[in-house]
KOLKEFI-854571 format. One line per field, with one value per atom (N, C-alpha, C, O): atom name; x, y, z. Coordinates in steps of 0.1 Angstrom, whole numbers, always signed. Example, Ala and Ser with C-alpha at 12.3 -4.5 7.8 and 13.67 -1.06 7.14 Angstrom:
KOLKEFI-854571
a = N  CA  C  O  N  CA  C  O
px = +132  +123  +132  +142  +128  +137  +129  +134
py = -57  -45  -33  -33  -22  -11  +0  +11
pz = +78  +78  +78  +85  +71  +71  +79  +80
end
This chain:
KOLKEFI-854571
a = N  CA  C  O  N  CA  C  O  N  CA  C  O  N  CA  C  O  N  CA  C  O  N  CA  C  O  N  CA  C  O  N  CA  C  O  N  CA  C  O  N  CA  C  O  N  CA  C  O  N  CA  C  O  N  CA  C  O  N  CA  C  O  N  CA  C  O  N  CA  C  O  N  CA  C  O  N  CA  C  O  N  CA  C  O  N  CA  C  O  N  CA  C  O  N  CA  C  O  N  CA  C  O  N  CA  C  O  N  CA  C  O  N  CA  C  O  N  CA  C  O  N  CA  C  O  N  CA  C  O  N  CA  C  O  N  CA  C  O  N  CA  C  O  N  CA  C  O  N  CA  C  O  N  CA  C  O  N  CA  C  O  N  CA  C  O  N  CA  C  O  N  CA  C  O  N  CA  C  O  N  CA  C  O  N  CA  C  O  N  CA  C  O  N  CA  C  O  N  CA  C  O  N  CA  C  O  N  CA  C  O  N  CA  C  O  N  CA  C  O  N  CA  C  O  N  CA  C  O
px = +454  +460  +466  +462  +474  +485  +494  +489  +505  +509  +503  +499  +500  +498  +484  +482  +471  +458  +460  +457  +468  +470  +476  +468  +483  +493  +484  +487  +466  +455  +447  +441  +448  +436  +441  +434  +458  +466  +466  +473  +455  +458  +473  +476  +484  +500  +501  +496  +509  +509  +524  +534  +523  +532  +545  +557  +542  +554  +563  +573  +558  +567  +569  +572  +568  +579  +586  +586  +593  +603  +595  +591  +595  +587  +600  +606  +598  +608  +597  +591  +595  +592  +596  +602  +594  +610  +617  +620  +627  +643  +646  +656  +635  +644  +630  +618  +639  +631  +625  +630  +612  +604  +600  +592  +606  +602  +588  +579  +586  +574  +562  +550  +572  +557  +555  +543  +562  +556  +546  +544  +540  +530  +522  +518  +516  +500  +501  +491  +517  +518  +523  +524  +525  +528  +518  +514  +515  +504  +506  +515  +503  +509  +504  +491  +509  +502  +506  +518  +502  +508  +523  +532  +522  +541  +549  +559  +545  +552  +556  +550  +567  +577  +571  +575  +563  +566  +571  +567  +585  +584  +583  +591  +577  +567  +581  +586  +585  +598  +598  +604  +593  +587  +597  +599  +604  +613  +609  +597  +618  +613  +623  +634  +621  +626  +633  +626  +637  +640  +653  +658  +662  +672  +674  +682
py = +962  +953  +954  +945  +962  +963  +952  +941  +950  +941  +938  +927  +947  +947  +940  +932  +944  +937  +923  +916  +921  +905  +898  +889  +898  +897  +895  +888  +903  +904  +896  +888  +896  +883  +874  +865  +871  +851  +850  +841  +865  +858  +854  +844  +866  +864  +880  +891  +878  +885  +897  +893  +904  +913  +916  +917  +915  +920  +907  +907  +891  +880  +877  +865  +884  +879  +891  +901  +890  +900  +893  +882  +903  +904  +911  +922  +902  +905  +908  +898  +916  +926  +926  +936  +920  +921  +920  +932  +913  +915  +921  +917  +932  +939  +941  +941  +943  +937  +951  +962  +945  +959  +966  +960  +974  +982  +984  +989  +977  +977  +983  +980  +999  +1009  +1009  +1011  +1008  +1007  +995  +994  +986  +977  +976  +967  +991  +995  +1006  +1011  +1009  +1018  +1014  +1018  +1001  +991  +980  +969  +987  +980  +966  +966  +958  +949  +942  +941  +936  +935  +923  +922  +913  +911  +908  +915  +893  +894  +902  +908  +902  +907  +892  +881  +898  +885  +887  +897  +877  +883  +870  +859  +875  +869  +865  +872  +856  +859  +847  +837  +853  +843  +844  +853  +835  +839  +828  +816  +838  +829  +820  +821  +806  +796  +791  +787  +789  +791  +773  +766  +769  +756  +754  +765  +743  +740  +727  +720
pz = +1029  +1041  +1051  +1059  +1057  +1066  +1069  +1065  +1074  +1081  +1093  +1094  +1102  +1114  +1118  +1128  +1103  +1099  +1101  +1110  +1090  +1087  +1103  +1105  +1110  +1122  +1130  +1140  +1129  +1138  +1134  +1140  +1121  +1115  +1120  +1126  +1120  +1121  +1134  +1140  +1146  +1154  +1160  +1167  +1155  +1156  +1170  +1168  +1180  +1185  +1177  +1171  +1179  +1171  +1180  +1175  +1189  +1204  +1207  +1214  +1199  +1201  +1188  +1187  +1175  +1167  +1163  +1170  +1149  +1139  +1125  +1122  +1119  +1103  +1092  +1091  +1087  +1076  +1061  +1057  +1056  +1044  +1028  +1023  +1023  +1012  +1015  +1018  +1020  +1019  +1032  +1037  +1041  +1050  +1062  +1061  +1071  +1086  +1092  +1094  +1095  +1096  +1114  +1121  +1117  +1124  +1131  +1125  +1148  +1150  +1149  +1147  +1151  +1150  +1137  +1136  +1124  +1113  +1105  +1093  +1118  +1110  +1104  +1096  +1110  +1107  +1096  +1091  +1090  +1074  +1059  +1048  +1069  +1055  +1050  +1054  +1041  +1028  +1023  +1015  +1025  +1019  +1006  +1006  +994  +981  +970  +972  +962  +955  +953  +950  +958  +951  +960  +956  +972  +985  +994  +996  +999  +1001  +1020  +1026  +1025  +1041  +1047  +1043  +1063  +1070  +1081  +1087  +1092  +1103  +1109  +1103  +1122  +1126  +1144  +1150  +1150  +1164  +1169  +1166  +1182  +1194  +1199  +1204  +1201  +1208  +1219  +1215  +1230  +1240  +1244  +1236  +1247  +1248  +1256  +1260  +1261  +1273  +1269  +1275
end
């Protein structure tokens, strides 16, 4: 499964998040190319507005 497929499965819109993969920030153009596997560390960061 790719990072993009995972985000789609979870209902996360990649346009509005930053993705960390094994300690590195992922360029959104590469989400469909990176295969995730056992032991990989993923971080999904979504900005929250407020005031």
